[in-house]
C-alpha positions in Angstrom: 10.2 -21.1 -1.3 7.3 -20.2 0.9 3.8 -20.0 -0.7 2.0 -16.6 -1.1 -1.6 -16.4 0.9 -4.6 -16.1 -2.0 -7.2 -13.8 -0.8 -9.6 -13.8 -3.5 -9.9 -16.0 -6.6 -12.2 -16.3 -9.7 -11.6 -16.9 -13.6 -10.0 -13.7 -14.3 -8.5 -12.2 -11.0 -6.6 -13.2 -8.0 -5.7 -10.8 -5.2 -2.6 -12.1 -2.9 -1.3 -11.2 0.4 2.4 -9.7 -0.7 4.5 -10.3 2.0 6.9 -7.4 3.1 10.1 -7.1 1.5 9.2 -9.1 -1.9 9.6 -6.8 -4.9 6.7 -7.3 -7.4 9.5 -6.7 -10.5 13.0 -8.0 -10.4 15.5 -5.7 -8.7 18.4 -4.4 -11.1 20.8 -6.3 -8.7 19.0 -9.2 -9.0 17.2 -11.7 -6.0 13.7 -12.9 -5.1 10.8 -11.3 -6.5 7.0 -12.1 -7.1 7.9 -13.6 -10.7 9.5 -16.6 -8.8 6.1 -17.5 -7.2 3.9 -17.2 -10.7 4.1 -20.7 -12.0 2.4 -21.6 -8.2 -0.1 -18.9 -8.8 -1.4 -20.4 -12.3 -3.7 -22.7 -10.2 -4.4 -24.8 -13.0 -4.3 -22.1 -15.8 -2.0 -22.2 -18.8 -0.9 -18.7 -18.1 0.8 -17.1 -15.4 -1.1 -14.2 -13.8 0.3 -10.7 -14.0 0.5 -8.0 -11.4 -2.1 -5.3 -12.5 -0.5 -2.6 -9.9 2.5 -2.2 -7.8 3.5 -2.3 -4.1 6.7 -0.8 -2.7 8.6 -3.7 -1.9 8.4 -2.9 1.9 4.4 -2.7 1.7 2.6 -5.8 2.6 -1.1 -6.8 1.8 -3.5 -6.6 -1.3 -2.2 -7.2 -4.6 -4.5 -7.6 -7.7 -3.2 -10.1 -10.5 -4.9 -10.6 -14.0 -5.3 -14.4 -15.2 -5.4 -13.3 -19.1 -4.9 -10.6 -21.3 -8.4 -9.4 -21.7 -8.7 -9.3 -17.8 -5.6 -7.2 -17.5 -7.0 -4.7 -20.1 -10.2 -4.2 -18.3 -8.3 -3.9 -14.8 -6.0 -1.4 -16.3 -8.9 0.8 -17.4 -10.7 0.2 -13.9 -7.3 1.9 -12.6 -7.5 4.8 -15.2 -11.2 5.3 -14.7 -10.9 5.0 -10.6 -13.2 2.2 -10.1 -10.5 0.5 -7.8 -11.1 1.4 -4.2 -8.1 0.8 -1.6 -7.5 1.1 1.8 -4.0 1.2 3.7 -3.0 0.7 7.3 0.0 2.8 8.4 1.8 3.3 11.6 3.1 6.7 12.9 4.9 8.1 15.8 3.0 10.8 16.7 -0.8 11.4 17.9 -2.8 13.6 14.9 -4.3 16.6 16.3 -7.6 15.5 14.3 -9.4 12.2 14.3 -9.7 12.1 10.2 -9.3 14.4 7.3 -8.1 14.8 3.5 -4.5 15.4 2.3 -4.4 17.1 -1.1 -0.7 17.5 -1.9 0.5 17.2 -5.6 3.6 15.4 -5.9 6.8 15.6 -8.0 9.8 13.7 -8.4 13.3 14.9 -7.7 16.6 13.1 -7.9 20.1 14.0 -6.4 23.4 12.1 -6.6 23.9 11.7 -2.6 20.3 10.9 -1.9 18.8 9.4 -5.3 15.4 9.9 -6.2 12.3 10.8 -4.1 8.7 12.4 -4.4 8.1 15.8 -2.6 5.0 18.2 -2.1 5.1 20.5 -5.2 2.4 22.8 -6.2 3.2 22.0 -10.1 3.3 18.2 -9.1 0.7 15.8 -10.0 -2.3 15.9 -8.1 -2.7 13.4 -5.3 -5.6 13.3 -2.7 -5.6 10.7 0.3 -8.4 10.5 3.1 -7.4 9.1 6.4 -8.9 8.4 10.1 -7.2 7.7 13.0 -7.7 3.9 14.1 -5.8 3.7 17.4 -3.3 5.6 19.6 -1.0 3.9 22.2 1.6 5.5 24.7 2.1 9.0 25.4 4.5 12.0 25.3 7.3 11.0 23.1 6.4 7.3 23.2 3.3 8.1 21.5 2.5 6.0 18.1 -0.8 5.7 16.2 -2.7 3.5 13.5 -4.0 5.4 10.6 -6.0 4.1 7.8 -5.6 5.8 4.5 -8.0 5.7 1.5 -5.9 7.1 -1.4 -8.2 8.9 -4.2 -5.2 8.9 -6.4 -2.4 6.5 -7.0 0.7 8.4 -6.9 4.3 6.9 -6.3 5.0 7.1 -2.7 2.0 9.0 -2.2 1.0 7.9 1.6 4.6 8.0 2.5 5.0 11.7 1.3 1.3 12.6 2.6 2.1 11.1 6.0 5.2 13.1 6.3 4.0 16.4 4.9 0.1 16.1 5.8 0.4 14.5 9.3 3.5 15.6 10.1 5.5 12.2 10.7 6.8 9.6 8.3 5.8 6.2 8.4 7.6 4.1 11.1 10.6 2.4 9.5 10.6 4.6 6.3 14.0 4.7 5.2 13.5 7.4 2.5 11.1 9.6 4.1 12.2 9.4 7.7 13.6 9.6 10.5 12.8 13.1 11.3 13.3 15.1 14.5 15.5 12.6 16.0 13.3 9.8 15.4 14.9 6.3 15.3 13.6 4.0 12.3 11.9 2.2 15.0 10.8 -0.8 12.5 12.9 -3.1 10.1 10.5 -2.1 7.3 8.2 0.8 6.4 5.0 0.2 8.1 2.5 0.3 5.5 -0.3 -2.8 4.7 -2.5 -2.7 1.8 -5.6 -3.5 4.2 -8.2 -4.0 1.3 -9.1 -3.8 -2.5 -12.3 -3.5 -4.3 -12.6 -3.5 -8.1 -16.0 -2.8 -9.9 -16.7 -4.7 -13.0 -19.8 -4.8 -15.4 -21.9 -7.7 -15.1 -20.1 -9.3 -12.3 -19.9 -9.0 -8.9 -16.9 -6.6 -7.8 -13.6 -8.1 -6.5 -13.2 -7.6 -3.1 -10.5 -8.7 -0.7 -9.0 -8.2 2.8 -5.6 -8.9 3.9 -5.1 -10.2 7.5 -3.5 -7.7 10.2 0.2 -8.0 9.9 2.3 -9.9 12.9 4.9 -7.0 12.7 2.1 -4.4 13.6 0.9 -6.4 16.4 4.5 -6.5 17.4 4.7 -2.5 17.4 1.8 -2.8 19.9 -1.3 -2.0 17.7 -4.5 -3.9 17.9 -6.3 -5.2 14.2 -9.0 -2.8 13.6 -12.6 -3.7 12.6 -12.3 -4.4 8.9 -13.4 -1.9 6.3 -14.1 -2.5 3.1 -13.2 0.3 0.8 -15.8 2.8 -0.3 -16.4 4.5 -3.7 -15.1 8.2 -3.9 
């Protein structure tokens, strides 16, 4: 079992660099998940750390773990109070018309027998806001590809995946649920979304701050590592 890189460590928190394809929770059908690594991540503590939030199975990058129950409670409240800032990197096969912007599309869950469940943009859904900026565009014509940095203000299920499709006009490269569209092929073996950075404000202590390295498969897709961006408040 390969070890998971640790990006940040102190007495109450770990931030790990989750590999793409490893679910946080055990799948119903069984198989590997983060739980298999928690004993290794005790790092001398008696308790196993606990994941504070979730990443989709395909998403790589920063995941915050709490090392004791009091810390878990504080971090959960920090998420509720929006004291957690995150940035994500995403690959899309389009060139956006603008260099940056904000997508505000409320999201609602739907389900069907043939397609299973998914999130859709719906006026009566839960509010969801994502800020984005264009980092790099390569290629041209129907071979164009862009690297986008998202800074979500809310943390809805599949938020960035739906906002990419509905707000920017193309699914995340490799997304099996919301893509492909307009004849695009999947183009990648996983949904190309990477949790680039996380920062958590704390009372009386320095903020937790971590940054995950640029993924190898983003390099193979032809894109370059951006200058690091620590998430900002807001």
